[in-house]
C-alpha positions, 0 to 999 in steps of 0.5 A, a space after each residue: 157115150 152109150 153107143 161107144 160103151 155098147 160097141 166095146 161090150 160087143 167086141 168083148 163078148 165076141 172075143 169071149 165067145 171065140 176065146 176057145 178058138 184062139 190062143 191066149 196070146 191072141 186073146 191078150 192082144 185083143 184085150 189090149 186092142 180093146 183097152 187102146 180103143 176105149 182110151 182113144 174113144 175117151 180122148 176123142 170125146 174129151 177133145 170133142 167136148 173141148 171143141 164144143 166148149 170152144 165153139 160155144 165160146 166163139 159163138 158167144 164172142 161172135 154175138 158180143 162182136 156183133 153187138 159191139 159192131 151195132 153199137 159202134 155203127 150207132 155211135 158213128 151215125 150219132 157222130 155224123 149227125 152231130 157233125 152235120 148239126 155243128 156244121 150247119 150251126 157254124 155256117 149259120 153263125 159265120 153268116 150272122 157274124 158276117 152280117 154283123 160285121 158288115 152292119 158294123 162297118 157300114 155304121 162306122 163308115 156312115 159315122 165317119 162320113 157324117 163327122 167329115 161333113 160336119 167338120 167341113 160345115 164347121 170350118 165353112 161357118 167359122 171361116 171368117 175368124 183368124 187362125 190365131 183365134 180358132 182352129 178346126 181339126 179331126 183327131 181320133 174320129 172326133 172334131 176339135 174346135 180350139 178357141 183361143 183366150 183372145 177370142 173368148 175372154 179377157 185375161 182372168 175373166 170367165 165372161 164370154 166376149 161378143 166376138 166369142 159369142 159370135 163364133 159360138 153362135 155359128 158353131 151352134 147353128 151347124 150343130 143344131 142342123 146336124 141333129 142330136 147324134 153329136 156329143 159336145 164336150 167343152 174343156 177349158 185350159 190355162 197356162 201355168 201362171 198363178 191367177 191374180 184374182 180373188 174371184 177364182 181360187 186357181 187356174 183350175 177353178 178358172 178353167 172350169 168356170 170358163 167351160 161352164 160359161 161357154 156351155 151356158 151360152 150354147 144352151 141358153 143363147 143358141 138352144 143347143 140340147 143340154 143333154 148333149 153337152 158336158 163341161 170340164 176344166 183342165 187348168 194348167 195341165 195338158 198344155 199343147 206347147 211349152 209354158 216357157 215362152 209367151 207364145 207357148 203360154 198364149 197357145 195353152 190358154 184355150 178352150 176346146 170344144 170336142 165333138 164326137 158321134 153318139 155311139 149308141 147305135 155302134 154299141 147296139 150292133 156290137 152287143 147283138 
C-alpha cells in the first residue's frame, strides 16, 4: 500500500512540475487519470484481500478435510479389524456348535441303539408269556411293558401272583444287567367298574397300591435300584379301549412299566 501511494505521489509531482508546460485541459485529464488509477489500485487491493481471505479459508477447509480423511481412515481400519474379529469368533462359534450338535446326535443315536437292544432283550426274556398276558413295544423313545391284570393280580387284590412275580423277575434280570441308566416308571390302571371291597377306597386307590406292590417286588425281591423306580396310579382314567365291553374292560385293567433312558448326559450336552 505504501509503494502504491509513493507511486501516485511521484505521478502527481511530475504533473505539477510540468504543469507550466501543458495546457489546463491536459492537466485535468492527467488528474482524472491519477484518480482512476488510484481507484483501480484500491479495488485491486480489496480484491487481493478477499482472495487472501478466501485462500486462508480454503487452506483451513483443506486442513479440516485432511483431518476428517485421517479420522475416516482410522474408523475404516477399526471397522475392518472388528469385522475380522467377529468373523473369526463366528467361525469358532459355528465350529463349536457343529461339534456340539455332532455330540448330541451321537448321544441320541447311542441311546436309541441302547433302547432298541434293551427292548429286544426284554422281549426275548418274556417270550414264554402269552400275548394276552403281556406285551412289549416302543413309543416315543420309551419301552412299554404292559402286563395284564390276569398275569399279576386277582380281581380286587394288590398282591402279586407267583406267575406275575416270575415275569417281573425276568424283567428285573434284564434291567440289572443293563446298568443304572434306565429309569423305571410303574403305572397302574383299572376299568371303570366301582370297586367292591372295603380295603380300597376306589379304583384310583387300587391302581396306586398295585403299582407300589410291583415296585416292592422289583426292589426287594429282585434287587432293582430303588433310585431308578417311581410308582403311580391312574385309576380308570387313560383307558386303552372302551369300557363298554368285557374285552375292553379287561384290556384297561393293566399295569404299564415304562422304561426311559437317563437323560442327564443329553442335558449336559445341551447346556454346554
